[in-house]
N, C-alpha and C positions, 0 to 999 in steps of 0.2 A: 220236500215239505213246503218250501217257500211258494212254489207254484200252486200247491193245493190251497194254501192260505189265500193267495191272490184270487184264485178261482172262487173260493168261498165268499170273498168280498164282492165279487161280481154277482154271485147269486143273491147276496143281501141287497145289492143295488136294485135288483128286480123285485125281490120278495121281502116285503116288510115282514118282521117276525111273525111267522105263521102259528100264533099261539095265544089263545085267550079262553077263559072259562070262569064259571062261578057256581058255588054250591046252592045258592038260593036267590031267586029274583028279588027277595025282600032285602038282601044284603048287598052292600056295595064292595067291589073288589078293592077299592082304595079306602082304607079304614080311617081316613081323615076328612073332615068337612071341607068342602070347596066353597069359599066365599067369593061372590062376584058382584061387581058394581060397574055400571057403564056410565062414563062421564057424558056431559051434554054434547061433546064434540064427536062422540062415537067410540072413543077409546075404551076398551074393556080392561078391567083390573081384576085379577084373580089372586087370591091370597089363601095359602094353606099353612096354618100354624103347625109346626112339627117340633118335637122335642130334640133340638140340636143347640144347646146353650151357646150363645154368642155367635152363631153361624146362620147365614141366610144366602139362598140362591136367588138371583135377580135375572129374569129372562124377559126379553122382548121378542115376540113372535110377529113377524111381518108376513102377511099372507100374500106374498108376491114372490114367485120363483120363475123358473124358465117357462112355466105354463103361461105366464102373463106376457111373454115376449111374442106378440102377435104380428109385429111389423117386419116385413121382409128386409133382410140386411141388418137387423137390430137385435141379434141374439147374444146372450152372454152377459147382459147388463145386471141382472139380479145377482149373479155371482160376482161381477165386478164391484158392486157396491158393498159386498161383504168385505172387500179390501179397502175401498175408499172411505168407509165409515170410521176407519182408524187414522185418517189423515189429519184430523184436528179441526178446530174452529177458531174464530177470532178470540174467544174467551180462553180456550184451552188448546194449546198446540199439541201435536202428536206426542212430543216429549213430556209436556205437562200432564197430559192424560195418563201416561205411563207412570209418572212420578206419584200421582194421586193414588193410583191402584196400589203401588207399593206401600204408600203411607197408610192406607186403610186395610192392608193385608188382603187384598182381593186379586183374583186372576180373572181375565176376560178373554173371550174368543168369539168366533161366529162361524156359521156354516150355512150353506145354501143347497137346496134340492129343487126338484121340479115344481113343488107347490108352495115353497116358502123360503124365507131367510130368517135365521134365528141368531140373536145376539144374547150372550149370557155371561154372567160373572158370579162368582161365589166369594164371599168375604165376611167381614165383621158386621154382624147384625146391628151393632150400635152405631155404625156409620152408614146406615141405610139412606139417610137424607143426602149424603154426599154421592152415593150411587145414583139416586134419583137425579140429583143436580147435573152430574156430568153426562148421564145418558140423555136426559131431556135436552141438554145443550147441543149435543151432536145430532140428535134426531131432528131438531128444529133449525139448527144454525150451521150445519155442515158447510164448510167453505174450502175450496181447493182451486189452485191456479191451473192454467193450461199445462204448465210444466209438470206439476204434480200429477195431473190427469194422465199425461203421456207416459210418465214414469211408471205409474201403476198399470197402465194398459200394456206396457212392455213386460211387466212382471206377470201379468195374466197370460200373455202369449207364451212366455217361458214355461208357465205351469201347464198350459195346454200341450206344448211340445213334449214336455217330460211325461205327462200322463199318456199321450198318444203313442209312446214307444211300446206300451204294453199291448200284446195281441188281444188280451181280454178287453181292454178299453176300445180297441179298434173294432172288435166284434160287437160290443155294446152299442157303439155309435151306428154301425151298419144295421144292426138289428132293429133299433127303434126307428131309424129313418126308412127302413123297409116296411116295418109293421104299420107305421102311421103315414098317411098321405096328406091329410089336411090339418089334423090336430097338432098343437105345439109340443106334444110329447115326442114328436119326430126329431127334435133336437135335444141334446143333453144339456145339463146344467151349465157346462162350459160354453155351449153355443156351437154354431157351425164354424169351421176353421176359417173360412173366408171372412166371416164377420169379426172374428177375433183379430185377424190380421189388419182389418180396416178400423178397428176400435180406436187407435190413436187419433183418427180423423173425426171422431164423433163426440167431441167435447160438448157442443151445444145440445146434442141429444141426451147426453148424460144428465144435464141439468133438468131436461124435460122428464126423464125417467124418475129422478129423485122427487121432483115436484108432484108427479102422479101418485107414486106408491108410498112415499114416506109421509103418510098422513094418518091421523088417528083412527079413521074407520078401517084401515088395513091392519091395525096393530092391537096386540094384547100384551099387557104387562103381567108377568107371573112372578110372585114372590112366595117362596117357601122357606120355612125355618123358624127361628126364634123371633117371630113377629106377630103382630095383632092386626086384624083387618082394618080397624079404625085408623091406626097410624099409617098403614099402607095407602088407604084411600085418601087420607089427608095429604100425604106427600104427593100422590098422583095428581090431585087437583091443584096443589101448589105449583108443581113443576111442569105438568102437562096440560093443565086446564085451559091455557090460552093457545094451545096448538090448533091451528086452523084446519078445519075439515076440507077435503078436496071434493072434486066432482067427477073424476075420471073413472070409468068402468070399462075394462077391456072386453071385446067380443071374442070369446074363445071359439074357434071354428069346430064344428062337430065333425067327428070322424065317420066317413061313409062305411057301410057294412062291408066287411071283407068276405069274399066268396071263393077264394082258392088259396092253397098253400103257397107261401112265399119263402124265398131263401136268401140268406146273408152268409157270406163265406169270407174267411181270411186265410190266405195261404201262408203257412209258416212252417219251415222245416226245423227239425231239432227242438220241437216244442210239444208239450203234452197235448194230444188231440182232445178237443173239447166239443161237446154237443149241447145245444140248448133248444128246447121246444117251447115256443112262446105263443100261448093262446090268448085271444082277446077276453078280458075279464070284466067284472063290474066296477063301478065307482064306489067309493066309500059310502056306507050308510050305517048308522048305529041302531037301526031297527030291522033291516032286512037280514035274512038268514044266509045269503049267498057267500059273503066273505068269510064268516065264521065256519061255515060248512066246508068251504074250499081249504081253509087253513087246517082244519082237523083232518080232512081227507088226505091232504098232502103230507101231513105229519105221519099218519098211519102208513101210507104207501111208501114213503121215501126216507124216513128217518133212519138212523143207524141201527135201530132194533127192528126194522121192517124185514119181511121175508125177501123182498126184492133186493134190498141192500145186502143181505146175507148171501144171496145167490150171485149177484154180479160183482160184488166187492170182495167178499170173504171166500166163497167157495170157488167160483170160476176165475176170479182175479182178472176180470176184463175191464173193470173200472176202478179208479182210485177213490172216487166217491160218487154218490148220486144225491140229489136233493131237489126240493121244489116248494112252491107256494105262490100265493097271489101277492101282488103289490097293492098296498093300501094307498090310494091316491084320490084326489078330489074328483077326477073324471075317470071313465073306464080306461083301464090300463092292462098290463100283461100279467098272465099267470105263467111262471116259468118252471119247467122241469128240465134239469140239466145233469150232465155226467162228465167227469174228467176220465179219459180212457188211457190205457197203456199202449194200445195199438190202434191206429186209424182204420185198419182193416176190420175191426170189430164194431165200427160205428153203426152200421146198418143193423147189426144184430142187437146192439144195446138199444137203439131207437125202437126197434120192433118190440123188445121186451118192455120198455117203458109204456109204449102204446097199448100193449096187451094188458098191463096192469090197469091202465086208465079205462080201457074198454070193459074189463071185468067189473070195475067199480060201478058201471052203469046199471048192471043187472044183478050183481051178487051182493046181498046185504052184508055189511060188516057187523061182527059180533058186538052186541050192545055193551058188554063188559069192556071190550077193547076201546070202544068209544069213550066210556066213562073214565077208564084209566088214563086215557090220553088227556082228557079234560083236566083231570086231577094233577097230572104232571105239569101241564102247562100253567095251571093256576098257581101251583106251588113255586114254580120257577119265577113267575112274575112277583109273587108276594116276597120272595127272598131278595129280589133285586131292589125293592123299595126301602133302602137302608140309609138314605142320605137326602138332604134337601135338593141336591143337584139331580139325583136319580128321579125323584118325584117330579120336579119341575120339568125335566126332560120328557118324561112320559106324558105329562099334561100338555106340553107344547105340541107333541105329535097329534093329539086329538084336536087341539085348537086349530092347527093349520088345516086339518082335514074337514072339520065341521064348523069351526068358530066357537065351539062350546066344549070346555074341559070335561063336563059331565058325560060327554060321549064315551069316555073311558069306561065309566061305570055302566052306561047303557049297553055298550057292545058286549061287555063281559056277561051281562044278563042274557043277551041273545045266545051267546055261546052255550049256555047251560041248557038251552031248549033244543039243541041239535040232535036229530035222531038218524038212524041208519037210512031211513027213507030220504031225508034231506041230503045225505051224502050221495046217494044214487041220483037224485034230481040234479044236483049241480054238476055231477060228472057227465050226465047226458046233455046238459045245457051248454057247457063250456068246452069240453074236450072233444072238439070236432076238427078234422083236418082243414076244413074250409076257413077257419079263423086262425090257423097256425102259421107262424113264421119260424122257420128252422134256421138256427145259427150254428155254424161249424168253424172250428179251427183245425186245419189238417195240412199236410205237406203237398196236397193235390191242388191242381189249378181250379177245380170246381168242387162243390160240395160232394162228399162221398156217399151221401144218403139221398133217398128219394121219398 
């Protein structure tokens, strides 16, 4: 069971939740108004009043992740600052910051991915001014010594070593570095191992990275809960209004067209065999049909109530699970279709069955009712999850780092509602081609057991 859960987490790493829809283009999937105001320095401020008496979620989305790490030998710094931002300032030490959080009844954390770093806290809405004060201080006045830097760099190396012990993580690293030749999606959020090892020697560069990306034009503040836009905007101007705009813009290298199947393999004995088929997919758009169509198609083909799942998992018992979907990211990324198997000898058969389903989807229209039922289930699942300030802020943050605009959430759901059987066939033909595929495998063999 634990291995299956880990494998599912790997799938989610590749596949942003493949699920969105809406009953009417005139309606918005998020039933709460999104208020936006941009300060003169480029900082965007987003407020969503929500009936949560005395409670507010405070997010800061920094649109800089491992994607922005364009310099050779300098990967892993977006994730590194997820750690360093809790090291303190001259005004509030690390300990003082923690004491304030306890005093205002708030909890805080952060996370990093390929396209962003997100800092978040949830606490007493009446103490919103204090939240603004301490967050503005560390975003503008972060200060750390060489000793603190090296200590945290060592902790990051330890985290990398711990994560890399997992064959799933090993395969993920090999898959993206194989699938991408030039684009920065070739390295994971943690960075290349050699760069992580050298990180303790990069103190000066760390200051450069912070100076480049921890600027208002890269940031969006999101406040959801028992708040009003006027107060949020006033506090934003008070505490962040003097934050100086930067000038740096990274040049993200374009990925050349892939023309043949590539392979990534991890030899691991005594471990559940694993197969992933990774096709080059589209970049995020809140107006184009491709991502919504791919998400719906993947759900229909590979979810637990699909015909193929019933065949491979329930009836034939050759797979523990199958799944798939596109990754939502700022630049073109991977569409993954994967399976955890019971026996490595069945891997070629399972791969052939997955490809058969994808190829049939290119010419065989899916029943309109099945498409509409899938949309309804997806929409209901999303609506039921919007039950707290934190859940709403987190959903908005996802679309902010993808497009810069939280309204992309509503825009994309509107597109989902327009998807037809013809759209599903069109994306199947466009994206599910062997020439753009990278096959990842975990098996006890020296080389990949599939072709």
